[in-house]
C-alpha positions as CSV (number, residue, x, y, z in Angstrom):
1,M,114.4,-84.3,180.4
2,G,112.5,-81.2,179.4
3,E,114.1,-77.8,179.3
4,I,113.3,-75.2,182.0
5,Q,112.0,-72.2,180.0
6,V,112.4,-68.7,181.5
7,L,110.2,-66.1,179.9
8,T,111.5,-62.5,180.1
9,G,109.1,-60.6,177.8
10,Q,107.0,-57.6,178.8
11,L,104.0,-59.8,179.3
12,Q,105.8,-61.6,182.1
13,I,107.8,-58.7,183.6
14,V,105.1,-56.0,183.8
15,P,102.6,-57.9,185.9
16,A,105.4,-58.8,188.3
17,L,106.6,-55.2,188.5
18,I,103.1,-53.8,189.1
19,G,102.0,-56.5,191.5
20,G,105.3,-56.4,193.5
21,F,104.9,-52.6,193.9
22,M,101.3,-52.9,195.1
23,L,102.2,-55.6,197.5
24,I,105.2,-53.8,199.1
25,V,103.5,-50.4,199.2
26,G,100.4,-52.0,200.6
27,L,102.3,-53.6,203.5
28,C,103.5,-50.2,204.7
29,S,100.5,-48.1,203.4
30,M,99.7,-46.7,206.9
31,V,103.3,-45.5,207.3
32,T,103.5,-43.9,203.8
33,K,100.0,-42.2,203.9
34,E,99.5,-41.4,207.6
35,R,103.0,-40.6,208.7
36,L,105.0,-39.6,205.6
37,Y,102.0,-38.1,203.8
38,L,102.9,-39.8,200.5
39,S,100.1,-41.0,198.2
40,E,100.2,-44.2,196.2
41,T,100.0,-42.2,193.0
42,L,103.2,-40.2,193.7
43,L,105.1,-43.3,194.7
44,A,103.7,-45.1,191.6
45,T,104.9,-42.4,189.3
46,V,108.4,-42.4,190.7
47,Y,108.4,-46.2,190.5
48,G,107.3,-46.0,186.9
49,I,110.1,-43.6,186.1
50,I,112.7,-45.9,187.7
51,V,111.6,-49.2,186.0
52,G,110.8,-47.4,182.7
53,P,113.0,-47.1,179.7
54,H,115.0,-44.1,180.9
55,V,116.4,-45.7,184.0
56,L,116.3,-49.5,184.4
57,N,114.5,-50.2,181.2
58,W,112.5,-53.1,182.7
59,M,109.2,-51.7,181.3
60,D,108.8,-50.0,178.0
61,P,105.2,-49.2,177.1
62,E,106.2,-47.7,173.7
63,G,106.7,-51.2,172.5
64,W,103.2,-52.4,173.5
65,S,101.4,-50.9,170.6
66,S,102.1,-49.4,167.2
67,N,100.1,-46.3,168.4
68,S,101.3,-45.6,171.9
69,L,99.4,-42.3,172.0
70,Q,96.1,-44.0,171.4
71,L,96.9,-46.6,174.0
72,T,97.6,-43.8,176.6
73,Q,94.4,-42.0,175.6
74,E,92.2,-45.1,176.0
75,F,93.9,-46.1,179.3
76,S,93.3,-42.6,180.6
77,R,89.7,-42.6,179.3
78,Y,88.6,-45.8,181.0
79,A,90.5,-45.0,184.2
80,L,88.9,-41.6,184.4
81,A,85.4,-42.9,183.6
82,I,85.6,-45.4,186.4
83,E,86.9,-42.8,188.8
84,V,84.2,-40.3,188.1
85,M,81.6,-43.0,188.4
86,I,83.0,-43.8,191.9
87,A,82.9,-40.1,192.7
88,G,79.3,-39.9,191.7
89,V,78.3,-43.0,193.6
90,C,80.1,-41.9,196.8
91,L,78.1,-38.7,197.2
92,P,75.1,-38.5,199.6
93,K,71.5,-38.5,198.7
94,R,70.5,-35.9,196.1
95,Y,73.8,-34.2,196.7
96,V,74.0,-32.3,193.4
97,A,70.5,-30.8,193.9
98,K,71.2,-29.8,197.5
99,E,74.6,-28.2,196.7
100,W,73.8,-26.8,193.3
101,V,74.8,-23.2,194.4
102,S,78.3,-24.3,195.5
103,L,78.8,-26.6,192.5
104,S,77.6,-23.8,190.1
105,M,80.1,-21.4,191.5
106,L,83.0,-23.9,191.3
107,L,82.1,-25.3,187.9
108,L,81.3,-22.0,186.0
109,P,82.9,-18.7,187.2
110,I,85.8,-20.3,189.2
111,M,86.7,-22.9,186.7
112,S,86.6,-20.3,183.9
113,I,89.1,-18.2,185.9
114,M,91.2,-21.3,186.5
115,W,91.2,-21.8,182.7
116,L,92.2,-18.2,181.9
117,V,94.9,-18.1,184.6
118,S,96.4,-21.4,183.4
119,A,96.3,-20.2,179.8
120,A,98.0,-17.0,180.8
121,V,100.8,-18.9,182.5
122,V,101.3,-21.1,179.4
123,K,101.3,-18.1,177.1
124,F,103.8,-16.2,179.2
125,I,106.2,-19.0,179.9
126,F,106.2,-21.0,176.7
127,Q,105.5,-18.1,174.3
128,T,102.7,-20.0,172.5
129,S,99.8,-18.4,170.5
130,Y,96.8,-17.3,172.5
131,L,94.6,-20.1,171.1
132,H,97.1,-22.8,171.8
133,A,97.5,-21.4,175.4
134,L,93.7,-21.5,175.8
135,A,93.7,-25.2,174.7
136,I,96.4,-26.2,177.0
137,G,94.9,-24.2,179.8
138,A,91.6,-26.1,179.3
139,C,93.5,-29.4,179.9
140,V,94.9,-28.3,183.3
141,A,91.9,-26.4,184.6
142,P,89.8,-29.3,185.9
143,T,90.7,-31.1,189.1
144,D,91.5,-34.7,188.8
145,P,89.2,-37.3,190.5
146,V,92.0,-40.0,190.6
147,L,94.3,-37.8,192.6
148,A,91.4,-36.3,194.5
149,N,90.6,-39.7,195.9
150,A,94.2,-40.0,197.1
151,I,93.9,-36.8,199.0
152,L,90.3,-36.9,200.2
153,K,90.2,-40.5,201.4
154,G,91.9,-42.1,204.4
155,M,92.3,-41.5,208.1
156,F,94.1,-38.2,207.8
157,A,91.4,-36.7,205.6
158,E,88.6,-38.1,207.7
159,S,90.2,-36.7,210.8
160,H,91.2,-33.2,209.5
161,V,88.9,-32.3,206.6
162,P,85.2,-31.8,207.3
163,L,82.8,-34.2,205.5
164,R,81.0,-31.3,203.7
165,L,84.3,-30.1,202.3
166,R,85.3,-33.6,201.2
167,N,82.0,-34.1,199.5
168,I,82.0,-30.8,197.6
169,L,85.6,-31.3,196.3
170,T,84.7,-34.9,195.3
171,A,81.7,-33.6,193.4
172,E,83.7,-30.9,191.8
173,S,86.5,-33.2,190.7
174,G,83.9,-35.6,189.2
175,A,81.9,-33.0,187.3
176,N,84.6,-30.6,186.1
177,D,86.5,-33.2,184.0
178,G,83.6,-33.5,181.6
179,L,82.8,-29.8,181.8
180,G,86.3,-29.0,180.7
181,Y,85.3,-29.9,177.1
182,P,83.7,-26.5,176.4
183,F,86.9,-24.7,177.3
184,L,89.0,-27.0,175.1
185,F,86.7,-27.0,172.1
186,F,86.2,-23.2,172.3
187,A,89.9,-22.8,171.5
188,L,90.0,-25.7,168.9
189,Y,87.0,-24.4,167.0
190,L,88.5,-20.9,166.8
191,M,91.6,-22.5,165.3
192,R,89.5,-24.2,162.5
193,F,86.7,-21.8,161.8
194,S,85.8,-18.1,161.6
195,A,84.6,-16.5,164.9
196,G,80.9,-16.7,164.1
197,Q,81.0,-20.3,162.8
198,A,83.2,-21.3,165.7
199,I,80.9,-19.9,168.3
200,G,77.8,-21.4,166.6
201,T,79.5,-24.9,166.4
202,W,80.7,-24.5,170.0
203,V,77.1,-24.0,171.2
204,Y,75.3,-26.8,169.4
205,A,78.1,-29.3,169.1
206,T,79.7,-28.9,172.5
207,W,77.1,-27.6,174.9
208,V,74.0,-29.2,173.4
209,Y,75.2,-32.4,171.9
210,Q,78.2,-33.3,174.1
211,I,77.3,-31.8,177.4
212,L,73.5,-31.8,177.6
213,L,73.0,-35.1,175.8
214,S,75.6,-36.9,178.0
215,V,73.9,-35.6,181.1
216,V,70.5,-36.9,179.8
217,I,71.9,-40.3,178.8
218,G,73.7,-40.7,182.2
219,S,70.7,-39.6,184.2
220,V,68.3,-41.9,182.4
221,A,70.8,-44.8,182.5
222,G,71.3,-44.4,186.2
223,Y,67.6,-44.3,186.9
224,V,66.9,-47.4,184.9
225,A,69.9,-49.2,186.5
226,R,68.8,-48.2,190.0
227,K,65.2,-49.5,189.5
228,S,66.4,-52.6,187.7
229,L,69.0,-53.5,190.4
230,R,66.4,-52.9,193.2
231,Y,63.9,-55.1,191.5
232,A,66.5,-57.8,190.7
233,E,67.7,-57.8,194.3
234,N,64.2,-58.0,195.8
235,A,63.3,-60.8,193.4
236,G,66.5,-62.7,194.3
237,W,67.9,-62.6,190.7
238,V,71.3,-61.0,191.3
239,D,74.1,-62.3,193.5
240,K,76.3,-60.1,195.7
241,E,79.3,-60.1,193.4
242,S,77.4,-59.0,190.3
243,F,75.5,-56.4,192.4
244,L,78.8,-54.9,193.6
245,S,80.3,-54.8,190.2
246,S,77.3,-53.2,188.5
247,S,78.5,-49.6,188.7
248,I,81.8,-50.4,187.1
249,T,80.2,-52.4,184.3
250,L,77.7,-49.6,183.8
251,A,80.6,-47.1,183.4
252,L,82.3,-49.4,180.8
253,L,79.0,-49.7,178.9
254,L,78.4,-45.9,178.8
255,V,82.0,-45.2,177.8
256,G,81.4,-47.4,174.7
257,V,78.0,-45.9,173.9
258,C,79.1,-42.3,174.3
259,T,82.2,-42.9,172.2
260,L,80.0,-44.3,169.5
261,L,77.7,-41.3,169.7
262,G,80.5,-38.8,170.0
263,T,79.3,-37.3,173.3
264,D,81.0,-36.6,176.6
265,D,81.6,-40.0,178.1
266,I,83.3,-38.7,181.3
267,L,80.5,-36.3,182.3
268,C,78.0,-39.1,181.4
269,C,79.7,-41.4,183.9
270,F,79.5,-38.8,186.6
271,A,75.8,-38.2,185.9
272,V,75.0,-42.0,185.9
273,G,76.9,-42.3,189.3
274,N,74.8,-39.6,190.8
275,S,71.6,-40.9,189.3
276,L,72.4,-44.5,190.4
277,T,72.7,-43.4,194.1
278,W,70.1,-40.5,194.0
279,D,68.0,-42.0,196.8
280,D,71.1,-43.3,198.7
281,W,70.0,-46.9,198.4
282,F,72.9,-48.1,196.2
283,R,75.5,-46.1,198.1
284,I,74.4,-47.6,201.5
285,E,74.3,-51.1,200.0
286,I,78.0,-51.0,198.9
287,E,79.3,-48.6,201.6
288,D,81.0,-51.2,203.8
289,T,82.2,-53.6,201.1
290,G,85.5,-51.7,200.3
291,L,85.1,-52.7,196.6
292,Q,85.2,-49.1,195.3
293,E,88.3,-48.2,197.4
294,T,90.1,-51.4,196.4
295,L,89.4,-50.8,192.7
296,N,90.5,-47.2,193.0
297,I,93.9,-48.1,194.4
298,M,94.6,-50.8,191.8
299,L,93.5,-48.7,188.9
300,S,95.2,-45.4,189.9
301,T,98.4,-47.2,190.9
302,S,98.6,-49.1,187.6
303,F,97.9,-46.0,185.6
304,F,100.6,-43.9,187.3
305,I,103.2,-46.6,187.0
306,Y,102.4,-46.6,183.3
307,F,102.5,-42.8,183.3
308,G,105.9,-42.6,184.9
309,A,107.3,-45.2,182.4
310,I,106.1,-43.2,179.3
311,M,107.2,-39.8,180.5
312,P,109.0,-38.2,177.5
313,W,112.1,-36.8,179.1
314,Q,113.8,-36.5,175.8
315,D,111.3,-33.7,174.8
316,F,112.2,-31.4,177.7
317,T,114.7,-29.4,175.7
318,S,115.1,-25.7,174.7
319,A,114.5,-26.6,171.1
320,N,110.8,-26.9,171.6
321,M,110.4,-24.4,174.5
322,L,110.2,-27.2,177.0
323,H,113.4,-26.4,178.8
324,P,113.2,-27.8,182.4
325,W,113.4,-24.3,183.9
326,R,110.4,-23.2,182.0
327,V,108.4,-26.3,183.0
328,A,109.4,-25.8,186.7
329,V,108.4,-22.1,186.7
330,A,105.1,-22.9,184.9
331,I,104.3,-25.6,187.5
332,I,105.0,-23.2,190.4
333,L,102.9,-20.4,188.9
334,V,100.0,-22.7,188.1
335,M,100.1,-24.1,191.6
336,L,100.1,-20.6,193.2
337,F,97.7,-18.7,191.0
338,R,95.4,-21.1,189.1
339,R,93.0,-21.8,192.0
340,L,94.0,-20.5,195.4
341,P,93.5,-16.7,194.9
342,V,90.0,-17.0,193.3
343,I,88.8,-19.5,196.0
344,M,90.1,-17.2,198.8
345,L,88.3,-14.2,197.2
346,A,85.0,-16.0,196.4
347,Y,84.6,-18.5,199.2
348,K,81.8,-16.5,200.9
349,L,79.7,-17.2,197.7
350,I,80.2,-21.0,198.1
351,P,78.0,-22.3,200.9
352,A,79.9,-25.5,201.3
353,V,83.1,-23.6,201.9
354,R,82.3,-21.9,205.2
355,T,85.6,-20.5,206.6
356,W,88.8,-19.1,205.4
357,Q,90.5,-22.3,206.5
358,D,88.1,-24.3,204.3
359,A,88.9,-21.9,201.5
360,L,92.7,-22.2,202.0
361,F,92.4,-26.0,201.8
362,A,90.0,-26.0,198.8
363,G,92.1,-23.4,197.0
364,W,95.4,-25.3,197.5
365,F,93.6,-28.5,196.5
366,G,93.7,-28.7,192.8
367,P,95.3,-31.9,191.5
368,I,96.2,-32.2,187.8
369,G,96.5,-35.8,186.6
370,V,94.7,-38.3,184.4
371,S,92.1,-35.9,183.2
372,A,94.7,-33.6,181.7
């Protein structure tokens, strides 16, 4: 008789852990989200910590690759690219053009203040250099589209948050991840070059090549994809499944192209999402399918389980200024001062934020996650 072989490697355990979590949480999703107000991403992170190497040791991502940092970066890159694509596709017809004043305020002066406030907190709490503080501040200044979807979607958000406010926060979270690059590279170039050379490189390498070129590539690719899909559907060339997956495959294509060119792939994916649904045709076609929402849940849950499992608890020590009390104080200060005060002071200059109650919600809303 043949032997019964039981496989207990990571390739067998990890799918079971992730799938089991999604199934169990999915069975009580209305309770966790609508009654307990707990998002899947928070639960996934806690679950990742529990099954990770520091507690149960059922899942150890450090052993999956010889370069775990690169694995994390690439996982984050593709998760974020798909999420900002979804954010762009979900916006109404010509939304960026119609709300350019609100978006300009949120993405330029307000985001700049968020960057400087975050950098000041890092400098004060962790005693870093000014340039290192500016670089870290640039990572936490943008709002995260993965976590934004967890907050802005669902029955509670639809019942209590106005659609115009949900749309502007979705657009902001989709655009500001890519627009965080200039803040980051401003500090990095000043570390490497003299002031004059750093500013010159920052203008042409970051603003022109990375930002402007990625917007052009995304806009053109979205336009071509929209026209091609419409023609293919009218001609009967494309089936429903391929049609629905086209936005995701387009995001994957552009991440690869932009990585090869060295441009801003995240901003490009947001631009292509906007361009793809510029006339509202594509958004209406996929609106009732639930594909985007399903993919969002699976992707974000998988990433945050991974994130919880790789959390480097051993580094939170006084030896490298990451003592837990410093981290806790920094989190509190960033939550209180990074976004809320400036939104409350400037909301009258943001047409999409009409009341102080809107400003209070938009100011408190500022998730930091995959994009950081």
